[in-house]
C-alpha positions as CSV (number, residue, x, y, z in Angstrom):
1,M,7.7,-53.0,-5.1
2,S,10.6,-53.3,-7.0
3,S,9.5,-51.2,-9.9
4,I,8.9,-48.3,-7.4
5,E,11.9,-46.0,-6.8
6,L,12.0,-44.7,-3.2
7,T,14.0,-41.6,-2.5
8,E,14.3,-39.5,0.6
9,Y,13.2,-35.7,0.1
10,A,14.6,-32.9,2.0
11,R,12.8,-29.7,1.9
12,G,14.2,-26.6,3.5
13,G,17.4,-27.7,4.7
14,G,16.9,-26.3,8.1
15,K,17.7,-28.2,11.1
16,H,15.5,-28.4,14.5
17,E,16.8,-26.5,17.4
18,K,16.8,-29.1,20.0
19,D,18.0,-32.2,18.6
20,G,19.8,-31.3,15.6
21,I,17.9,-33.5,13.3
22,P,17.3,-32.2,9.7
23,K,13.8,-31.3,8.9
24,W,11.7,-33.7,6.8
25,T,14.3,-36.7,6.6
26,C,11.3,-39.2,7.5
27,C,9.4,-37.9,4.6
28,V,9.8,-40.6,2.1
29,M,8.9,-39.7,-1.7
30,Y,8.1,-42.3,-4.6
31,Q,9.2,-41.7,-8.0
32,L,6.4,-42.9,-10.1
33,P,5.5,-42.2,-13.9
34,C,3.2,-39.7,-14.7
35,R,-0.1,-40.8,-16.0
36,V,-0.1,-39.1,-19.3
37,C,3.6,-38.8,-20.5
38,G,5.2,-41.2,-18.3
39,I,8.1,-39.5,-17.0
40,L,9.1,-39.9,-13.5
41,T,7.2,-37.6,-10.8
42,P,8.0,-37.2,-7.3
43,T,4.7,-38.3,-4.9
44,K,4.2,-38.7,-1.3
45,T,1.6,-41.2,-1.7
46,P,2.2,-44.7,-3.7
47,K,-0.1,-43.5,-6.5
48,S,0.9,-42.3,-9.7
49,K,-0.2,-39.0,-10.8
50,R,0.3,-36.3,-13.5
51,C,3.4,-34.1,-13.7
52,Q,3.1,-30.4,-13.5
53,S,3.1,-29.8,-17.3
54,C,0.5,-32.4,-18.1
55,A,-1.7,-30.9,-15.2
56,K,-1.1,-27.5,-16.8
57,A,-2.0,-28.4,-20.2
58,E,-5.1,-30.1,-19.0
59,M,-6.3,-27.1,-17.0
60,R,-5.5,-24.9,-20.1
61,D,-7.6,-27.3,-22.3
62,Y,-10.6,-27.3,-19.7
63,S,-10.3,-23.4,-19.7
64,R,-10.9,-23.3,-23.2
65,W,-13.5,-25.8,-23.3
66,Y,-15.5,-24.2,-20.5
67,Y,-15.1,-20.7,-22.1
68,S,-16.5,-21.8,-25.5
69,V,-19.2,-23.8,-23.9
70,H,-20.4,-20.9,-21.6
71,R,-19.3,-18.0,-23.8
72,D,-22.9,-16.7,-24.7
73,E,-24.3,-17.2,-21.1
74,M,-21.3,-15.1,-20.0
75,R,-21.7,-12.4,-22.4
76,E,-25.5,-12.3,-21.6
77,Y,-24.6,-11.8,-17.9
78,H,-22.2,-9.2,-18.3
79,R,-24.2,-7.3,-20.9
80,I,-27.3,-7.2,-18.0
81,Y,-24.8,-6.4,-15.2
82,H,-23.5,-3.4,-17.1
83,M,-27.1,-2.0,-18.0
84,N,-28.0,-2.5,-14.3
85,N,-24.9,-0.9,-13.1
86,R,-23.9,1.6,-15.7
87,E,-23.7,4.8,-13.4
88,L,-21.7,2.9,-10.6
89,I,-19.4,1.6,-13.4
90,L,-18.8,5.3,-14.9
91,A,-18.5,6.8,-11.4
92,Q,-15.8,4.3,-10.8
93,H,-14.1,5.0,-14.1
94,A,-13.8,8.6,-13.4
95,T,-12.4,8.0,-10.1
96,W,-9.8,6.0,-11.4
97,R,-9.2,8.3,-14.1
98,A,-8.7,11.2,-11.7
99,A,-6.3,8.9,-9.4
100,K,-4.3,8.2,-12.7
101,R,-4.2,12.0,-13.6
102,A,-3.0,12.8,-10.0
103,A,-0.3,10.4,-10.0
104,A,0.9,11.5,-13.4
105,E,1.0,15.3,-12.2
106,L,3.3,14.1,-9.0
107,L,5.9,12.3,-11.1
108,Q,5.9,15.3,-13.6
109,P,8.6,17.9,-12.8
């Protein structure tokens, strides 16, 4: 385990009321390289994981892929939903517009 750098990780900084021991002093964090880009990332387990920016980028890529693959099905679903619930949707929009007008009238002097 010479290549793994161990560090103590103190979160919160508070103290226990009874014994005065700082919180989380027993929690050991490993500094392991990210699986994608290689920068050191703090983890609680001795297993490497992705850093936050790599995880976010992968999530965005998956979201774009999912939308592009399922776009036609989603559009068809929403088209049918709006056809079947047209009256309800129009009533909700009218209620929202009325509430917006009422709030605007209250703000005007």
